[in-house]
N, C-alpha and C positions, 0 to 999 in steps of 0.2 A: 769516326765519332761525330755526331751532330753537334752543331754549335749550341752554346748555352742559351736558354730562353732569354728574351729581352724582358724588361719590366712589363707588368700587366698593362695591356693596351687600354688607354683611356677611352671610354665609350663616347665621350664628348670631343675627342680629338678630331681635327679636320680630316685627317687621313682615314680614320675609322668611319666617320660620318659619310664621307665621299664614297668609300668602298660599299657601304650599305645602300646608299642611294642608287648607285649604278645597278646593283643586284636587284633591289626591290622594284626598280623601274621595269626590269625584264620579267620578274616573276610575280609581282604583286605580293600582298601580305595576308590576304583573307584566309588562306589555308594553313597559316603557321600555328604550331601548337603552343599552348601556354607553358611557361617554364616551371619545372619542378626541381629546385636547386639541389645540388649535391657537391660536396667538397671535391676540389680538384678539377672541376669542369666549368667552363663559362656558361653552359646550358645543358639541361636535360629535360626530356619530355616523356610523360607517361600517357599512353593512349589506350583506352579500353576498346577492344574489338570483339567480334562474335567468338573468336577462338581464344581470347585471353588478353593480357596486357602486353602491349608493345612498348619497349623502352628505347629511346634514342639519346645518346650522349655525345656531345661534341667534344673533341679533344682539347686539352689545355693549350697545346701549341700546334702550329702548322706542320710539324713533322710527326704528329700523332695520327690517330685513326678515328673515324666516326664509328661508334659501336651501336649496333641495332639488335636489341634483344627481341627474339621472335616470340609471338604469342604462344606457339606450341612447344617452345623450348629451344635452347641453343642461341648462339650469337653469331651474327654476321658483322664483319668489320671491313671498312673501306679506308685505306690509308690516304692521307692528303699528299699531294705532290709538292709540298713546300720544300724549298732549298735553304731557307733561313728559318730559325726557330722563333717565330713571332707568336706571342701569346694572344689568344682569342679574346675578343671583346663582344659581349652581347649587347645589341642595340634594342631600342624601345619596342620595336615590333617583333622581336624574336630572332632576327638574323644575327649569327655570330660571324664576325669578320676577322681576317688575318691580313691586314694591309701590307703590301710589298713583301709577301711571303715567298715569292719567286721572281725571276727576272721579268721586269716590266709587267707584273701581274699581281692581283689580289686573289685571295681565296676566301670562301665563305661556306657556312653550313646553315641549313634551314630545316629544323625538325618540323614535320608536317602532321596535320591532324589525323591522317589515316594511319599513323604509326610509322611513317617513312621518313626519308630525309633527302633533301637536295644538297649535293656537294658541288659547289660552284667555283668556276675559274673566270676571272675577268681579265681579258687580254687588253692592256691599256693602249697599246699601239702596235704598229706592224712589226716591231722588233721583238715582240713577245713570242715565245715558243708556240708552235701550233700542234704539238703532240704532247699529251699529258698522260702520265702513268700513275694508276691508282692501285697499290697492292691490295689484293682481295683475299680475305680469309673467311671460309665458310664453316658452318657447323659440321661436326663429324658425320660422314656419310652423305653429305650434300654435294650436288653437282651444278655447275653453271654452264649454260649452253647458249650460243649466239643464235638468234632467230632470224627468219627471213625479213622481218620488218625492221631489223637493226637493234631490237631490244635484246636483253639477256635474261633468260629464265633460270631461276634457281629452284631445284627440286631435291627431295630426299626420299628415295624409294618411290612409292606411289603418291607422295604428298608434294604438291607445289607450294613452296614457301613464300614465293614472291618474285618480283622481277625488277630489273632496271629498265625504265621506260626507254623507248626508242630515243636516241640522242637528239638533242636540239641545241642550237646556238642562234643568237640574235645579235645584230649590230646596233649601233647607236641610233640608227634611223628606224629601228623596229623591223628590219628585213631579216628573213632567215638566212643563215650562213650554213653551207653544206658541212656536215659533220658525221662521223661514224665511229663505231666501237670495233674493237677486236680483242680477243683474249690471247695473251701470251703467257703460258704457264699460269701462275697464280697472280696475274696482273691484268686489270682492265685498262685498256689503252684507248683514249679518245683522241681523234685527230680532227682539227678544225681547219677547213679549207678556205681561209681568207684570201682575197685577191685585191686587185687595184681598186675595185669598186666598193670594197668593204669600208664602212664608216666605223671607226674605233671610238670608244671601247667596244669589245665583243664579250658577251656573257654566254657561258656554256656550262652544262652540268650533266653528271650522272644522277638520276633520280630513283632512289630505291623505294619500292612500295611492297609491303608485306601482304600476304594473303595466306589462306590455308584451305585447300580442298584436295580431294583424292582422285587419282586417275580412274579407278573403277566407276566412280559416280558419273564420269564424263566419257566413258569408253565408247558408248554408242555414237555420241556426237563426234568424237575424235576420229573414229573409224571412218565416218562419212566424209570428214573434212581433211584428213591427213594426206600428205604427199611427201615424196623424197626431198631431201635438202641437206645442206651442209650443217654440221654441228661440231663445235669444239668447246671444250670446257675444262673445268677443274673439279676434282672430286675430293671433298674433305681437305682442300688445300693442295692436293697433288694434281698434276696435269693429266687429263685424259682427253682423247679426241676421236672423232669419227666423221666420216664423210659418206653421204649417200642416203639411201632409204633406211627403213627400220627405226631404231630408237630416235635418231636425229629428227626424222620426219614426224614421228609420233610426238616428241616433245615440242617440235615446231608448231604442230596443230594445237597442242595444249597451250602454248604461248599465245596463239591467236585467240583461243577461247578466253584466256585470262584477260586479254586486252580488248575484248569485244570485237575482234576481227573475224571470228568464226561464229556463224549463226547456226542454230540447231533446230 
């Protein structure tokens, strides 16, 4: 059973302000979505897209999940890796922070203007964990697959729903820190490879970006660019995996097209 939530975090508290400053130094704030308040959440964003309205809701506490309503229907959620139930606090520019929500770490959520969300971990010092586990729940019939560029593509039938961008992490000096994703059942796992040269704190995130396009529309392009590769994913919340050519390579090429890596 999780711990009872603490009192609502004060947006003006030193710990909340500091947590937001560290995150916003790494990410900037220009792409953060305006708030559309809803009861029970520190922040919600509604974004109009060509396919419909995308809704992102930050959880009330750090043991909840970021909920992303997809423009074409269904909801994707990404659980926060908090170990203490810290209540979220929305800062002036739109970042929701959960100070000290895990060992030597802060958590944060940033709804973004394209209808997506960054889910951020700030490692305060070298004693912070370097592996972070985010429970992932997909819409019915959807699948998540790891791509060759390190991103994770989410699709449902012949429709690409969106992706988690290739992982990134940056240290206090603005230098990139090696990081990677893997899928373990219905969990997205991010590993941050800090070393003796890393300047703490380090900020890292899975960044969800929705989209909506169909495989047949890109079939000619993908056929030209696809290649065999490893793929592992979850289907509607249940684990499914595959290695080699075929669907994995095909979806890999789709991921490249979605992220601009494939030219047609």
